[in-house]
C-alpha positions in Angstrom: 0.0 0.1 0.1 1.3 3.4 -0.9 1.8 6.3 1.6 -1.4 7.5 3.4 -1.7 11.3 3.4 -3.1 12.4 6.7 -2.4 16.1 6.1 -5.7 17.1 5.4 -7.4 15.2 8.3 -5.0 16.5 10.8 -5.4 20.0 9.7 -9.2 19.6 10.1 -8.9 18.5 13.7 -6.4 21.3 14.7 -9.0 23.7 13.4 -11.8 21.9 15.5 -9.3 22.4 18.3 -9.1 26.0 17.9 -12.6 26.4 17.9 -13.6 26.8 14.3 -16.7 26.1 12.5 -16.8 22.9 10.5 -19.0 20.7 8.3 -19.1 17.0 8.5 -20.3 15.2 5.6 -21.3 11.8 4.5 -22.1 10.4 1.0 -23.0 6.9 -0.1 -25.9 4.6 -0.1 -28.5 3.1 2.1 -26.3 2.4 5.0 -25.0 6.1 5.1 -28.4 7.1 4.9 -29.1 5.2 8.1 -31.4 2.3 6.8 -32.2 -0.2 9.6 -31.3 2.0 12.5 -34.2 2.6 14.7 -33.5 6.3 14.8 -31.2 8.3 12.8 -29.3 9.3 15.9 -28.0 5.7 16.0 -26.8 5.5 12.4 -23.0 5.2 12.1 -23.0 8.7 10.4 -24.6 10.5 13.0 -22.4 8.4 15.9 -19.3 9.8 13.8 -20.6 13.2 13.7 -21.3 12.9 17.6 -17.6 11.8 17.9 -16.5 15.3 16.4 -18.9 17.2 18.8 -17.7 15.3 21.7 -14.0 15.5 21.1 -13.9 19.2 20.2 -16.6 20.7 22.1 -15.1 24.1 21.6 -16.0 24.0 17.8 -19.2 24.4 16.1 -20.3 21.6 13.7 -22.9 21.1 11.0 -24.0 17.8 9.6 -24.7 16.9 6.0 -25.8 13.3 5.3 -26.1 12.7 1.2 -26.9 8.9 1.5 -29.4 7.6 -0.6 -30.4 4.0 -0.5 -30.0 1.7 -3.8 -27.6 4.1 -5.4 -24.1 3.6 -6.8 -21.2 5.8 -7.4 -22.4 6.5 -11.2 -25.3 8.3 -9.7 -23.1 9.7 -7.0 -20.8 11.5 -9.6 -23.7 13.3 -11.0 -25.5 14.4 -7.8 -22.4 15.1 -5.4 -22.4 19.0 -5.9 -26.1 19.5 -4.9 -26.3 16.6 -2.3 -22.8 17.3 -0.6 -20.2 19.7 -2.0 -22.5 22.6 -2.3 -22.2 22.7 1.5 -18.5 22.9 1.4 -17.5 20.1 3.7 -14.5 20.0 5.8 -14.5 16.2 6.4 -16.2 13.4 4.3 -17.0 9.7 5.0 -17.5 8.1 1.3 -19.0 4.6 0.8 -20.4 2.6 -2.0 -18.7 -0.4 -1.6 -21.7 -2.6 -1.4 -23.6 -0.6 -4.3 -21.2 -0.7 -7.1 -21.2 -4.0 -8.9 -18.3 -6.4 -9.1 -19.5 -7.6 -12.7 -18.9 -4.1 -14.0 -15.8 -3.4 -11.7 -13.8 -1.3 -14.2 -16.8 0.9 -15.0 -17.6 1.4 -11.5 -14.1 2.0 -10.6 -13.9 4.8 -12.9 -17.1 6.4 -11.7 -15.8 6.1 -8.1 -12.8 8.0 -9.0 -14.7 10.5 -10.3 -16.3 10.9 -7.0 -13.2 11.1 -5.3 -11.6 13.7 -7.4 -14.7 15.9 -7.2 -14.3 15.7 -3.4 -10.5 16.2 -3.3 -10.8 19.4 -5.6 -13.6 21.0 -3.9 -12.7 24.5 -2.6 -13.0 23.7 0.9 -10.3 21.1 0.6 -12.1 18.3 2.7 -10.3 15.5 4.3 -11.8 12.2 3.1 -12.3 8.9 4.6 -13.2 5.8 2.4 -15.6 3.4 4.3 -15.9 -0.1 2.9 -19.0 -1.8 4.1 -19.8 -5.4 3.6 -22.5 -8.1 3.0 -22.2 -10.0 6.2 -24.1 -13.0 4.8 -21.2 -13.7 2.0 -18.4 -11.1 2.6 -19.1 -9.3 -0.7 -17.9 -5.9 -1.5 -15.6 -4.1 -4.2 -13.3 -2.7 -1.7 -10.3 -4.1 -3.7 -11.3 -1.7 -6.7 -12.3 1.1 -4.5 -9.1 1.0 -2.4 -7.0 1.0 -5.3 -8.3 4.3 -6.2 -8.0 5.4 -2.6 -4.3 4.4 -2.4 -3.6 6.1 -5.7 -4.9 9.2 -4.0 -3.4 8.4 -0.4 -6.6 8.2 1.2 -7.2 6.3 4.5 -9.8 3.7 4.7 -12.0 1.8 7.1 -13.0 -1.8 5.9 -15.9 -3.6 7.6 -14.9 -6.8 5.5 -11.3 -6.6 7.3 -12.8 -5.9 10.9 -16.5 -6.5 11.7 -17.0 -9.3 9.0 -13.7 -11.0 10.1 -14.6 -10.9 13.9 -17.9 -12.4 13.0 -16.5 -15.3 11.0 -14.0 -15.7 14.0 -17.2 -16.2 16.5 -16.7 -13.0 18.1 -20.2 -11.6 16.8 -23.4 -13.3 15.5 -24.5 -12.0 12.1 -27.7 -11.3 13.8 -25.8 -9.0 16.3 -24.7 -6.9 13.2 -27.7 -7.1 10.6 -31.1 -8.4 10.4 -31.0 -8.7 6.4 -27.3 -9.9 5.7 -26.4 -6.2 4.8 -27.9 -3.2 6.5 -26.4 -3.1 10.1 -28.8 -2.6 12.9 -28.4 -0.4 15.8 -25.6 -2.4 17.2 -24.1 -3.1 13.8 -24.2 0.9 13.2 -22.5 1.4 16.7 -19.7 -0.9 15.6 -19.1 0.5 12.3 -19.0 4.0 13.9 -16.5 2.6 16.4 -14.2 1.3 13.7 -14.1 4.9 12.2 -13.8 6.7 15.3 -10.9 4.4 16.7 -9.0 5.4 13.5 -10.0 9.1 14.3 -8.7 8.8 17.8 -5.2 7.5 16.4 -5.0 10.4 14.1 -6.0 12.8 16.8 -3.1 11.7 19.1 -0.8 12.9 16.2 -2.5 15.9 14.9 0.1 18.4 15.9 2.5 16.8 13.7 3.0 19.0 10.8 3.3 17.7 7.2 3.2 19.0 3.8 0.1 17.6 1.6 1.0 15.3 -1.2 0.0 16.7 -4.8 -3.0 15.6 -6.5 -2.0 12.7 -9.0 -3.1 12.5 -12.5 -6.3 10.0 -12.9 -6.0 6.3 -12.5 -8.7 5.6 -15.0 -9.9 7.1 -18.1 -11.8 9.2 -15.6 -14.7 10.4 -18.0 -17.1 10.8 -14.8 -15.5 13.4 -12.6 -17.6 16.2 -14.2 -20.8 14.1 -14.6 -24.1 16.0 -15.0 -27.5 15.0 -14.1 -30.4 16.4 -16.4 -33.7 16.9 -14.9 -36.6 19.2 -15.6 -34.6 21.9 -13.8 -31.8 21.7 -16.5 -33.5 21.0 -19.7 -36.6 21.2 -21.8 -36.7 18.2 -24.3 -39.1 17.7 -26.9 -42.3 16.4 -25.1 -44.6 14.4 -27.5 -47.0 12.8 -24.9 -44.6 12.9 -22.1 -45.6 15.5 -19.4 -43.4 17.4 -16.8 -43.8 16.2 -13.2 -45.0 19.4 -11.4 -45.0 18.1 -7.9 -42.5 19.9 -5.7 -39.4 18.0 -4.3 -38.9 17.8 -0.6 -35.1 17.2 -0.2 -32.6 14.8 -1.6 -34.6 11.6 -0.5 -37.6 12.6 -2.3 -36.2 10.8 -5.5 -38.9 10.5 -7.7 -39.6 14.2 -8.6 -38.2 16.7 -11.1 -38.5 14.1 -14.1 -40.9 13.3 -17.0 -44.1 11.0 -16.9 -45.4 8.9 -19.7 -49.0 7.5 -19.4 -49.8 5.8 -22.5 -48.5 3.9 -25.4 -46.9 6.2 -28.0 -46.0 8.9 -25.7 -42.3 10.1 -26.4 -39.8 12.3 -25.4 -36.7 13.2 -27.1 -33.2 14.8 -25.9 -30.4 16.0 -28.0 -27.3 16.1 -25.8 -23.7 16.5 -26.3 -21.6 13.9 -24.5 -19.3 10.9 -24.8 -20.9 9.1 -22.0 -24.8 8.7 -21.6 -27.1 6.7 -18.9 -30.7 7.0 -18.4 -32.2 6.9 -15.0 -35.9 5.8 -14.7 -38.3 4.1 -12.0 -38.8 0.7 -11.5 -42.1 0.3 -9.4 -42.9 -2.4 -6.8 -46.6 -1.8 -7.9 -47.3 -3.6 -10.9 -48.1 -3.7 -13.8 -46.1 -0.7 -14.9 -45.5 0.5 -18.2 -42.3 -0.1 -20.4 -40.5 2.0 -22.8 -38.2 1.9 -25.7 -35.1 3.9 -25.9 -33.4 4.4 -29.2 -29.9 6.3 -29.5 -29.2 8.3 -32.5 -32.1 6.8 -34.4 -30.0 3.5 -34.7 -32.3 0.3 -34.5 -29.2 -1.5 -33.5 -28.9 0.9 -30.4 -32.2 0.2 -28.7 -33.1 -0.7 -25.0 -36.2 -1.7 -23.2 -36.8 0.2 -20.0 -38.9 -2.0 -17.8 -40.7 -0.2 -15.2 -41.6 -3.3 -13.2 -39.6 -4.1 -10.3 -39.2 -8.0 -9.2 -38.0 -7.1 -5.6 -40.2 -5.5 -2.7 -38.0 -3.2 -0.8 -39.3 -0.1 -2.6 -39.3 1.5 -5.9 -36.0 1.7 -7.5 -34.0 4.6 -9.3 -32.5 2.3 -12.0 -29.6 3.8 -14.1 -29.0 2.2 -17.4 -25.7 3.3 -19.4 -26.3 3.5 -23.1 -23.0 5.0 -24.2 -19.6 4.7 -22.4 -16.5 6.3 -24.0 -18.4 6.9 -27.1 -17.9 9.8 -29.6 -18.4 13.3 -28.0 -21.1 14.9 -30.3 -24.6 15.7 -30.1 -26.6 12.6 -29.5 -30.3 12.1 -30.2 -32.1 9.8 -27.2 -35.7 9.0 -27.9 -37.7 7.4 -25.4 -41.4 6.0 -26.3 -43.8 4.1 -24.4 -44.4 0.5 -25.5 -47.7 -0.8 -26.2 -48.4 -3.7 -23.9 -52.1 -3.5 -24.0 -52.2 -2.8 -20.2 -55.1 -1.4 -18.2 -54.6 0.9 -15.1 -50.8 0.4 -15.4 -48.2 2.6 -13.5 -47.1 5.4 -15.5 -43.6 5.2 -16.7 -41.3 7.8 -14.8 -38.0 9.2 -16.4 -35.9 10.6 -13.5 -33.1 12.0 -15.4 -30.3 11.5 -18.0 -26.6 11.4 -16.6 -24.2 12.8 -18.9 -20.3 12.9 -19.0 
């Protein structure tokens, strides 16, 4: 493992010790959001925030939680400004290690690097800590790919696979003590996750007066097409609406996900975008209420570049904000994206909901 750079984190702690005002941020998926904790105060994120308040009572702290359940670093790269960086955080915990997919690990390593670089180049120069959560029922995560990026940028990390999961396999904990569903920590699990993070913070605090020079930001590890990813909703564009309608319901916070999009209600409804990009993905709702409408997406009018967007979700934990990449490292030019509702001869079907395009 390469040299870990703790310069920003030590500086953050010194500022807290001097009584400054700091913003503590968290960015990731459902575990970061606090899923399965009986109250948000018991989530690992809030417990780590409480460590900062307890350890540096002379400082003033603000809390920002940009976790959204069921989302990956591809979506994260497109939303990180409005859900985290606009608040100019001073310290960030980042975790997508159970949300990014192993079967597409090179793609997600690149989108993860985009998130990393956005954080490190933020004007507030936040200290960054990588968190690797884990599936406790099988030990899965993509920490190897994520930590390769972290090591490239000299970022410290805390791994639940290497700590809590290993302790569980050694019989120190039972799985049901940590999680009720094999993934999401319960109250005790969140407490232990926070404990692993704060144990590292305690070690660094003991050395926070040590001076050091921050290592320079290296060039990208990957092709890094997603560092400036952009999310297109009704706030940013007015595409051609040929039957689709704008969702006029007001959005209430970043967890109110199914807002600011476009709705198709019947067969033949169409929506057409013309966007310049070399990477394009479409984000749409998969609904647990069935039957739901399906749509056909065609790129650049080419029948060979056609996808079916199925609005039916086969799982039962809630509606999913599905992301489908349709162009990756393609030609940077103006592309035509046309979406049309398929005629499935359904009665009283759930409308098709298009959340956004993600461009890079």
